N, C-alpha and C positions, 0 to 999 in steps of 0.2 A: 508305364502309362499311368496317368493320374485318374482319379475318380471321374471327373467330368469328361475326359477323353474316352474312358471305358464306357460311360453312358452314351456318348455320341456314337461310338462304334457299335454298341448294342442296338441303338436305334437304326443305324444304317443297315445292319444285317438282320434285323427282325428278332432280336433277342433282348433280354433285360440285362442290367448291369452285372448281376451276380453270375448269370450264365456266361456272359461275355468274359468276365474275369477268369472263371474256371476254364473256358475255352482257350483263352490266351495261355493259361498255364500248360495246356497240352499242345497248342498249335505252334507256339514260339520254339520250343525245343524240337518239335517235329520238323519244322522248316530248317532250323539250324542243323539238325541231324541229317536231313536230306541233302543240304548243301555240303556237309562234311562227307557224306557217302558219295555224292557226285564228284567231289574232288579226288576221290580214290579211283575214278575211272580214267583211262588213258587220255581222253579229250575233255574231261570234266572241268578242269581249271580253265582251259582255253575257252570253253563254252561260257563259263561264268564271267570271265573277263570280257568276252564279246558282248554279253548281255549288259554288263555294267557300262561298257563304252558306248553302246548304242542307245541305251535308255537314259532317261533323266530321272532315274529312281531316287537318287540322293536329293534331287530338287523337291520331291514329295515331302521330305522331312521338315522343310522350312516352316510350315504352318499346319501342323496336324489338326488343329481345330477346324480350319477351313476345309482341309482334305476330308475330314470325317463328318463335316456338317451338312452334307447333301449338296445337290446341285452340280455345277460343272466340275468343281474340284474333286468331288467324289466319283463322278463319271470318269475323270482322267485317271484316278487311282484304279478303277475297275479295268480300264483299257491298258494300263501299264502292266497288268498281269499277263498279257498275251505271250504265250510261249514260256513263261517262267515255271509254271507248275510242272509241265512235263520234264523240264530240265532238273528241277529240284526233287520232285517226288517220283518221277518216272511213272510206272504203272501202279504205284502204291497210293495214288491220290485217294482212291475210294476207301481203302483200308484206313488211311490217316483221317479222312473225313468222318468215318464211322467212329473211330476212337475218340476224336475231339467231341463229337456229338454225345457219345456215351459218358464222357467225363464231365461235360458241361450241362447236360440236360437239354441242349438245343436240338431242334429238329435238323434233319439232314441239309436242308436248304440254308439254314443259318450257319451251320458249322462249315459248309462249303464256301459260303460268302466270306466268312471270317478268314479262312485259309487263303482265298482269292485276294483279299485285301492285304493280308499280312505279307504275302510273298514279295510284292514290289517294295514294301517298306523295309523288309529284312535285307533285300538286295541293295536297297538304297543306303541302309545303315552300314552294311559291309563295304560298299563302294566308298562311302564317306571316310570310313576308318582307314581303308587302304590308301586313298588319295592323301590323307593327312600324314600317313606314315611312310610315304615314299613312292606311291604310285601302283599301277596295275601291272606288276611283273608276273610272269607265269607261275612263280612259286608263291606269290603273295596270298592268294585266297587260301591255299592249303596251309600255309604257315599260320595265318590268323585264326582260321577255324581250328587247327590243331592246338593252338595255344589256349583255346577256350573249351577244349574237349571235356575236361573234367567238370566244368560248369554245365555243359550241355547234358552230360550223363547224370549229374546230380539233379537237374531240373526235369529230366525226362519222366513222364508218368509211366506207371506199369503198362506193359504192352506196346510201348512205342517201338522198340527194336523190332518186334515181330511185325507191327504194322508197316514198318519201313522195309521189311524183308531181309533183316539182318539177324544173325545170331545174338549179337550184342552191339550197342553203340560203340563200345571200345573197339570192336572189330572194324568198324568204318574208320576209326582213327588210325589203326595200324595199317590198313590198306591205303589211307591217304598219305601216310609217311612213305610207304613203299613206292607210291606212284608219283610223289612230288618231283617236279623237275629239279635236277641237281644244280647247285650253284657253282659257279666258277669252273665248270667243267668241260 
């Protein structure tokens, strides 16, 4: 995200640009790590594909300035989150919210709002990438997230694996590979 978008997001969540940038540095890998962890569950990839197929999350990415600028578009983003965070973070939402708040200096309400707004954007980006590369097959989310695992681990702030309830983020990656639907089989 660029500086103006970070400032807009900060205004929307009640934080300043510096706090928002630090919050993004924790929240983005948290959401991606949660998605990777979810893909390791037996029904996780199917749940994710269902959320992508039912929601217009990738449509939110068309004009981030308007989406983050307040009004109806921002309200649509807030509503797009319905059901995503339990799927992505499970019962670890509170721990992740606390971690993002501690990293960013934001209060709990602002860090929670940041995560709420990022979840549908992350799912939208993932959906867009999958549609562009061949569609929403059962193995596609796991394959894409697995291909980005080292980047997620590198970007992860200290304490993220613990906040997500995992020994390491690499353990989510290994579990995702084991749970991935087999191709051609």
